[in-house]
VOVO-374463 format. One record per residue (C-alpha): residue in three letters; residue number from 1; x, y, z. Coordinates in steps of 0.1 Angstrom, whole numbers, plus 2048, in hexadecimal, padded with zeros to 3 digits. Each point is the difference from the previous one (the first is absolute). Example, Ala and Ser with C-alpha at 12.3 -4.5 7.8 and 13.67 -1.06 7.14 Angstrom:
BEGIN
SETI type seq  px  py  pz
SETI  ALA   1 87B 7D3 84E
SETI  SER   2 80E 822 7F9
END
This chain:
BEGIN
SETI type seq  px  py  pz
SETI  UNK   1 B10 19C EC6
SETI  UNK   2 7E0 7EE 7F6
SETI  UNK   3 7E1 80C 813
SETI  UNK   4 7EF 7E3 812
SETI  UNK   5 80F 7E5 7EB
SETI  UNK   6 812 7E6 814
SETI  UNK   7 810 7DE 7F9
SETI  UNK   8 7EF 7E9 7E7
SETI  UNK   9 7E4 7EC 80D
SETI  UNK  10 7FD 7DB 7FF
SETI  UNK  11 7FD 7F7 7D9
SETI  UNK  12 7EF 7DF 7FE
SETI  UNK  13 80D 7EA 7E4
SETI  UNK  14 7E7 7FB 7E0
SETI  UNK  15 804 7DB 7F4
SETI  UNK  16 809 802 7DC
SETI  UNK  17 810 820 801
SETI  UNK  18 827 801 803
SETI  UNK  19 819 81E 803
SETI  UNK  20 824 7FE 7FB
SETI  UNK  21 81A 81F 803
SETI  UNK  22 822 807 7F5
SETI  UNK  23 81A 81B 7F9
SETI  UNK  24 807 80F 7DF
SETI  UNK  25 813 81E 80E
SETI  UNK  26 7EC 815 7E8
SETI  UNK  27 805 822 817
SETI  UNK  28 81B 7F1 81A
SETI  UNK  29 813 7E0 806
SETI  UNK  30 7ED 7E4 816
SETI  UNK  31 7DF 814 7FE
SETI  UNK  32 7E3 7E8 7FE
SETI  UNK  33 7F0 80F 7E2
SETI  UNK  34 7F1 7E3 7EC
SETI  UNK  35 7E1 7EF 80A
SETI  UNK  36 7F1 7E2 7EC
SETI  UNK  37 7DC 7F2 80A
SETI  UNK  38 7F2 7DF 7F3
SETI  UNK  39 7DB 7F8 7FE
SETI  UNK  40 7F0 7DD 801
SETI  UNK  41 7F5 7F1 7DE
SETI  UNK  42 7DC 80B 7F8
SETI  UNK  43 804 81E 815
SETI  UNK  44 7E9 820 7F7
SETI  UNK  45 813 820 800
SETI  UNK  46 7F0 825 7FD
SETI  UNK  47 814 81F 7FC
SETI  UNK  48 7FA 827 801
SETI  UNK  49 818 819 7F1
SETI  UNK  50 80A 822 7FF
SETI  UNK  51 7EE 819 7E8
SETI  UNK  52 81F 814 7FB
SETI  UNK  53 805 802 7DA
SETI  UNK  54 825 7FC 806
SETI  UNK  55 7FC 7DF 80E
SETI  UNK  56 81E 7EA 804
SETI  UNK  57 80A 7E4 7E9
SETI  UNK  58 7F9 7E5 81A
SETI  UNK  59 7DB 80F 805
SETI  UNK  60 7FB 7FD 7DC
SETI  UNK  61 80B 7DB 7FD
SETI  UNK  62 7EF 7F6 820
SETI  UNK  63 7DF 811 7F3
SETI  UNK  64 802 7EB 7E3
SETI  UNK  65 808 7DF 811
SETI  UNK  66 7EB 802 821
SETI  UNK  67 7E3 7EB 7F6
SETI  UNK  68 813 7E5 7EF
SETI  UNK  69 809 7E3 815
SETI  UNK  70 81A 814 816
SETI  UNK  71 819 7E9 813
SETI  UNK  72 81C 819 80E
SETI  UNK  73 802 825 809
SETI  UNK  74 822 810 7FC
SETI  UNK  75 809 821 815
SETI  UNK  76 81D 815 800
SETI  UNK  77 808 81F 812
SETI  UNK  78 81A 81B 7FA
SETI  UNK  79 7F4 805 7DF
SETI  UNK  80 7DF 809 7F3
SETI  UNK  81 805 7F6 7D8
SETI  UNK  82 7EA 820 7FA
SETI  UNK  83 806 819 7E6
SETI  UNK  84 817 7E6 7EC
SETI  UNK  85 7EB 7FD 7E1
SETI  UNK  86 805 7E1 7EB
SETI  UNK  87 81F 7F4 80F
SETI  UNK  88 7EF 800 823
SETI  UNK  89 7E7 7E8 7F1
SETI  UNK  90 819 7EB 7F2
SETI  UNK  91 812 7FF 823
SETI  UNK  92 7E1 7F7 810
SETI  UNK  93 7FA 7E5 7E9
SETI  UNK  94 822 7F3 803
SETI  UNK  95 7FE 7FB 826
SETI  UNK  96 7DF 7F0 7FD
SETI  UNK  97 80D 7E8 7E5
SETI  UNK  98 81F 7F5 814
SETI  UNK  99 7E8 7FC 821
SETI  UNK 100 7EA 7E9 7E9
SETI  UNK 101 81F 7ED 7F4
SETI  UNK 102 80B 7F9 822
SETI  UNK 103 7DF 7F4 811
SETI  UNK 104 7F5 7EF 7E0
SETI  UNK 105 7E1 812 7F5
SETI  UNK 106 7F1 815 7E5
SETI  UNK 107 811 824 7FE
SETI  UNK 108 7DC 80C 7FF
SETI  UNK 109 7F9 7F1 825
SETI  UNK 110 819 81B 80F
SETI  UNK 111 7F5 822 808
SETI  UNK 112 81A 81A 805
SETI  UNK 113 800 81D 81C
SETI  UNK 114 819 81D 805
SETI  UNK 115 806 81C 818
SETI  UNK 116 81A 819 804
SETI  UNK 117 810 81D 7EA
SETI  UNK 118 7EF 809 7E2
SETI  UNK 119 812 804 7DF
SETI  UNK 120 81C 7E9 806
SETI  UNK 121 807 7E1 7EC
SETI  UNK 122 7F8 7DF 814
SETI  UNK 123 81E 7EC 807
SETI  UNK 124 7F5 7E1 7EF
SETI  UNK 125 820 7EB 809
SETI  UNK 126 7FF 808 823
SETI  UNK 127 7DA 7F2 805
SETI  UNK 128 807 7E2 7EB
SETI  UNK 129 81F 7F7 817
SETI  UNK 130 7EA 801 81F
SETI  UNK 131 7E2 7EB 7F3
SETI  UNK 132 810 7DE 80A
SETI  UNK 133 804 809 825
SETI  UNK 134 7DC 810 802
SETI  UNK 135 7F2 7E0 7F0
SETI  UNK 136 815 7EB 81A
SETI  UNK 137 7F2 815 81D
SETI  UNK 138 7DC 7FD 7F5
SETI  UNK 139 7EB 7FA 821
SETI  UNK 140 7DC 805 80B
SETI  UNK 141 80D 810 81F
SETI  UNK 142 816 81A 7F0
SETI  UNK 143 7E5 81D 801
SETI  UNK 144 813 814 817
SETI  UNK 145 81F 7FE 7EE
SETI  UNK 146 7F0 808 7E0
SETI  UNK 147 7EF 81F 810
SETI  UNK 148 822 80C 807
SETI  UNK 149 810 7F6 7DF
SETI  UNK 150 7E6 816 7EC
SETI  UNK 151 807 820 812
SETI  UNK 152 810 822 7F4
SETI  UNK 153 7FE 81F 814
SETI  UNK 154 7E8 7ED 819
SETI  UNK 155 80D 800 824
SETI  UNK 156 7ED 7E1 80B
SETI  UNK 157 7F4 7E2 7EE
SETI  UNK 158 7DA 7FE 7FC
SETI  UNK 159 7E9 7E3 803
SETI  UNK 160 7DF 7F1 80B
SETI  UNK 161 7EE 7E1 805
SETI  UNK 162 7DE 7F2 808
SETI  UNK 163 7F0 7DF 806
SETI  UNK 164 7DC 7F2 802
SETI  UNK 165 7EE 7E1 800
SETI  UNK 166 7E3 7F1 7EC
SETI  UNK 167 7F2 7E2 802
SETI  UNK 168 81C 7F3 816
SETI  UNK 169 81B 80B 7E6
SETI  UNK 170 81A 81B 808
SETI  UNK 171 803 819 7E6
SETI  UNK 172 81F 818 7FE
SETI  UNK 173 805 823 7F0
SETI  UNK 174 822 810 804
SETI  UNK 175 810 81D 7ED
SETI  UNK 176 81F 815 7FF
SETI  UNK 177 804 823 7F1
SETI  UNK 178 81D 81B 7FB
SETI  UNK 179 7FD 824 7FB
SETI  UNK 180 807 821 813
SETI  UNK 181 804 81B 7E4
SETI  UNK 182 7F1 808 7DD
SETI  UNK 183 7DE 7F4 80F
SETI  UNK 184 7DF 80A 7F3
SETI  UNK 185 7F4 7DF 7F3
SETI  UNK 186 7E8 7FF 7E3
SETI  UNK 187 7FA 7DC 805
SETI  UNK 188 818 7F2 81C
SETI  UNK 189 81E 805 810
SETI  UNK 190 824 803 7F4
SETI  UNK 191 803 7DA 804
SETI  UNK 192 7E7 7E7 812
SETI  UNK 193 7FD 7DC 801
SETI  UNK 194 7E1 7EF 812
SETI  UNK 195 7FB 7D8 7FE
SETI  UNK 196 7E3 7E9 80B
SETI  UNK 197 7FD 7DC 801
SETI  UNK 198 7DB 803 7F6
SETI  UNK 199 7F6 7F5 7E0
SETI  UNK 200 7F2 81C 7EC
SETI  UNK 201 7F4 803 7DA
SETI  UNK 202 816 81B 7EF
SETI  UNK 203 7E5 817 7F7
SETI  UNK 204 7F6 801 824
SETI  UNK 205 823 807 80B
SETI  UNK 206 804 81A 7EB
SETI  UNK 207 7E2 813 80D
SETI  UNK 208 80A 7F7 823
SETI  UNK 209 822 811 7FB
SETI  UNK 210 7F1 81E 7F0
SETI  UNK 211 7E7 806 81D
SETI  UNK 212 81A 7FC 818
SETI  UNK 213 819 817 7F0
SETI  UNK 214 7E7 81A 7FD
SETI  UNK 215 7F6 800 824
SETI  UNK 216 826 7FE 80B
SETI  UNK 217 81E 808 7E8
SETI  UNK 218 7E9 816 7EE
SETI  UNK 219 7FB 815 81F
SETI  UNK 220 823 80A 80A
SETI  UNK 221 816 81D 7F6
SETI  UNK 222 824 80B 80C
SETI  UNK 223 80A 819 7E7
SETI  UNK 224 7E4 7FD 7E3
SETI  UNK 225 818 7EF 7E8
SETI  UNK 226 7F4 7E2 7EC
SETI  UNK 227 81D 7E7 7FB
SETI  UNK 228 807 7F3 7DE
SETI  UNK 229 806 7DE 810
SETI  UNK 230 7E0 7FC 816
SETI  UNK 231 7F4 7D9 800
SETI  UNK 232 7EA 7ED 819
SETI  UNK 233 7FD 7DC 7FB
SETI  UNK 234 7E6 7E7 811
SETI  UNK 235 808 7DA 7FD
SETI  UNK 236 7E6 7E4 80A
SETI  UNK 237 811 7DE 800
SETI  UNK 238 7E5 7EB 806
SETI  UNK 239 810 7EB 819
SETI  UNK 240 7E4 801 819
SETI  UNK 241 7EB 7E3 802
SETI  UNK 242 7E0 814 7F6
SETI  UNK 243 7EB 807 7E3
SETI  UNK 244 80B 818 7E6
SETI  UNK 245 7EF 821 805
SETI  UNK 246 7F0 809 7DE
SETI  UNK 247 7EB 81D 807
SETI  UNK 248 801 81E 818
SETI  UNK 249 7E6 7F7 81A
SETI  UNK 250 7FE 7E5 81C
SETI  UNK 251 811 7F9 822
SETI  UNK 252 821 7F7 7F3
SETI  UNK 253 803 81D 7E7
SETI  UNK 254 7F5 818 81C
SETI  UNK 255 81B 7F5 817
SETI  UNK 256 81A 7FF 7E7
SETI  UNK 257 7F7 822 7F5
SETI  UNK 258 803 80F 823
SETI  UNK 259 821 7EE 804
SETI  UNK 260 80E 811 7E1
SETI  UNK 261 7F1 81F 808
SETI  UNK 262 811 7FF 822
SETI  UNK 263 822 7F7 7F2
SETI  UNK 264 7FE 81B 7E5
SETI  UNK 265 7F7 81B 817
SETI  UNK 266 81D 7F5 81A
SETI  UNK 267 818 802 7E2
SETI  UNK 268 7F4 820 7F3
SETI  UNK 269 801 811 822
SETI  UNK 270 820 7F1 807
SETI  UNK 271 80E 813 7E1
SETI  UNK 272 7F2 823 80D
SETI  UNK 273 80F 7F8 823
SETI  UNK 274 822 7FA 7EE
SETI  UNK 275 7FF 81F 7E8
SETI  UNK 276 81F 80E 7FA
SETI  UNK 277 808 818 81A
SETI  UNK 278 7DE 7FB 811
SETI  UNK 279 7FA 810 822
SETI  UNK 280 7D9 7FD 801
SETI  UNK 281 7E6 7E9 7F5
SETI  UNK 282 7E4 813 7F4
SETI  UNK 283 7DB 7F5 7F7
SETI  UNK 284 7EC 815 7EA
SETI  UNK 285 7DB 7FA 803
SETI  UNK 286 7E6 812 7ED
SETI  UNK 287 7DC 7FC 808
SETI  UNK 288 7DF 80F 7F1
SETI  UNK 289 80B 800 7DC
SETI  UNK 290 7E7 7FD 7E4
SETI  UNK 291 816 7E6 7F1
SETI  UNK 292 81D 7EB 809
SETI  UNK 293 813 80F 7E6
SETI  UNK 294 7FC 822 80D
SETI  UNK 295 80C 7F2 824
SETI  UNK 296 81F 7F4 7ED
SETI  UNK 297 809 81F 7EE
SETI  UNK 298 7FB 815 822
SETI  UNK 299 816 7E6 814
SETI  UNK 300 81C 800 7E6
SETI  UNK 301 801 824 7FC
SETI  UNK 302 804 803 827
SETI  UNK 303 81B 7E1 7FE
SETI  UNK 304 814 80E 7E5
SETI  UNK 305 803 822 80B
SETI  UNK 306 824 807 807
SETI  UNK 307 7F5 81D 819
SETI  UNK 308 7EC 7E7 814
SETI  UNK 309 819 7E5 800
SETI  UNK 310 81C 819 80C
SETI  UNK 311 7E6 80E 819
SETI  UNK 312 7FC 7DD 80A
SETI  UNK 313 823 7FA 806
SETI  UNK 314 804 822 816
SETI  UNK 315 7E4 7F5 813
SETI  UNK 316 7F1 823 7F4
SETI  UNK 317 7D7 7FF 803
SETI  UNK 318 7FF 817 7E3
SETI  UNK 319 7DB 7F9 7F7
SETI  UNK 320 800 81C 7E4
SETI  UNK 321 813 7E9 7EB
SETI  UNK 322 7E8 7E6 803
SETI  UNK 323 7E3 815 7F6
SETI  UNK 324 814 80B 7E2
SETI  UNK 325 805 7DC 7F6
SETI  UNK 326 7DB 7F7 805
SETI  UNK 327 7F8 820 7E9
SETI  UNK 328 817 7F7 7E2
SETI  UNK 329 7F6 7DA 800
SETI  UNK 330 7E8 808 7E3
SETI  UNK 331 7DF 7F5 811
SETI  UNK 332 7E3 813 7EA
SETI  UNK 333 7EC 81A 814
SETI  UNK 334 811 7FA 820
SETI  UNK 335 7EE 813 81B
SETI  UNK 336 81C 807 81B
SETI  UNK 337 7E4 80C 819
SETI  UNK 338 7F8 7D9 805
SETI  UNK 339 824 7F4 803
SETI  UNK 340 80F 7F6 823
SETI  UNK 341 824 7F5 807
SETI  UNK 342 80B 7EC 81B
SETI  UNK 343 823 7F4 80E
SETI  UNK 344 7F6 7E0 812
SETI  UNK 345 7E0 809 811
SETI  UNK 346 80C 826 804
SETI  UNK 347 7EC 816 7E9
SETI  UNK 348 819 81B 7F2
SETI  UNK 349 7EA 810 7E7
SETI  UNK 350 7DA 802 7F9
SETI  UNK 351 7E9 812 7E8
SETI  UNK 352 81E 80E 7ED
SETI  UNK 353 815 80C 81B
SETI  UNK 354 810 7FA 822
SETI  UNK 355 7EE 7ED 819
SETI  UNK 356 7F1 815 81D
SETI  UNK 357 80D 7E9 819
SETI  UNK 358 820 7FA 7F0
SETI  UNK 359 823 80C 80D
SETI  UNK 360 824 7FA 7F0
SETI  UNK 361 80A 7ED 822
SETI  UNK 362 7E6 7E9 7F9
SETI  UNK 363 80C 7F8 7DD
SETI  UNK 364 824 7FF 808
SETI  UNK 365 7F9 7E5 817
SETI  UNK 366 7F1 7E8 7E4
SETI  UNK 367 818 80A 7E7
SETI  UNK 368 81D 7F5 816
SETI  UNK 369 7F2 7DC 800
SETI  UNK 370 813 7E8 7EB
SETI  UNK 371 7DF 7F4 7F2
SETI  UNK 372 7E0 815 7FA
SETI  UNK 373 7E2 805 7EB
SETI  UNK 374 7F5 81E 7EA
SETI  UNK 375 7DB 7FD 7F9
SETI  UNK 376 7EC 815 7EB
SETI  UNK 377 7DA 803 7FF
SETI  UNK 378 7F3 80B 7E0
SETI  UNK 379 7DD 803 806
SETI  UNK 380 7F6 7F5 7DE
SETI  UNK 381 7F3 7DD 803
SETI  UNK 382 807 7DC 80E
SETI  UNK 383 81D 7F6 7EE
SETI  UNK 384 823 7FA 814
SETI  UNK 385 825 7F7 7F7
SETI  UNK 386 820 7FC 814
SETI  UNK 387 822 800 7F5
SETI  UNK 388 823 800 813
SETI  UNK 389 81E 814 7FE
SETI  UNK 390 81E 810 80F
SETI  UNK 391 812 820 808
SETI  UNK 392 81C 80E 7EA
SETI  UNK 393 820 802 814
SETI  UNK 394 825 80C 7FA
SETI  UNK 395 808 7DA 7FE
SETI  UNK 396 7EB 7FC 7E3
SETI  UNK 397 80F 819 7ED
SETI  UNK 398 824 7F3 80A
SETI  UNK 399 7F8 7DD 7F6
SETI  UNK 400 7F1 808 7DF
SETI  UNK 401 81E 81D 7F9
SETI  UNK 402 81A 7E3 807
SETI  UNK 403 7EB 7E1 7F0
SETI  UNK 404 81B 7FE 7E5
SETI  UNK 405 81F 808 813
END
């Protein structure tokens, strides 16, 4: 069950960005598993992609094309088209070429995205057969349907939307994402799409997306696995009657940055809340580091520890596991006598051992919550970092043991 993740909020249409959904039946008949997105002419598009060396064929192709007059984004679920070698690249090109032919655009204006099982050939014919229906379904109002169409092991669709006014003109930022497992993004999430009707220069848009991803999608982890298919796209259609944002400064840019960051953060945290088998939404906050990197190293050591994650599932306040993870995070010359550890506001460990006032009953009460914070004070400096993670449950094991069956 998703932790604190409810129905989709209102997803405001973005002028100049349309979405169409159709069924190719890749994994099962009738499943809406192909999504086509159309950008207005002269839209600017930015992307961040997985750092996994075994990146999927669609990632290779999308990275080459992202800065070259993109008009269409083509997504399929049920098949990752990863680990498929040269035939996989040819298959991705074929689906793009067919969509380009149907839409009357250059093949290079189509970006492919895939998610699902790794190592299986892409069912090109099924996808091609679904494209006319997806094109016929294109609408600016189809965000919710598209959010469902890109799901794999997700239990709920994920979307977020913000609007603000500048000089009396409304500006919209809306996004959707998918992801529930194989999540430790080294750039973004499994798949994410955010669009705005602001007009933004490509370089500014790329930097904005990179910054937003680093503070949101790059601060989440479910199981420590970086996907072969991670992609996040930011599209600016330029349909709002406002001047182009050509530099990263000024009131309009500041307002847009805040809206994009808010949408990205809501989507990223939604992925954690819907983590495979998750029963806990856990914030890991590390304060007092000498550098941001050592704060992140400590936070991920805690968030990736199977012993801590299973203790979270059992609501067991086994604080010794947290100390062990902090100690192996690789922080140079770490003085354990300066470290304090908290569950929410409850100090459980101090100066290298159990806090004098701490009791197991207090810890168990906090650990029983569906949402909690593990806070670590390093006492080394002024840097701070926060990430979000889940527990590790029997259900996570079942889902991934049965993923291909």
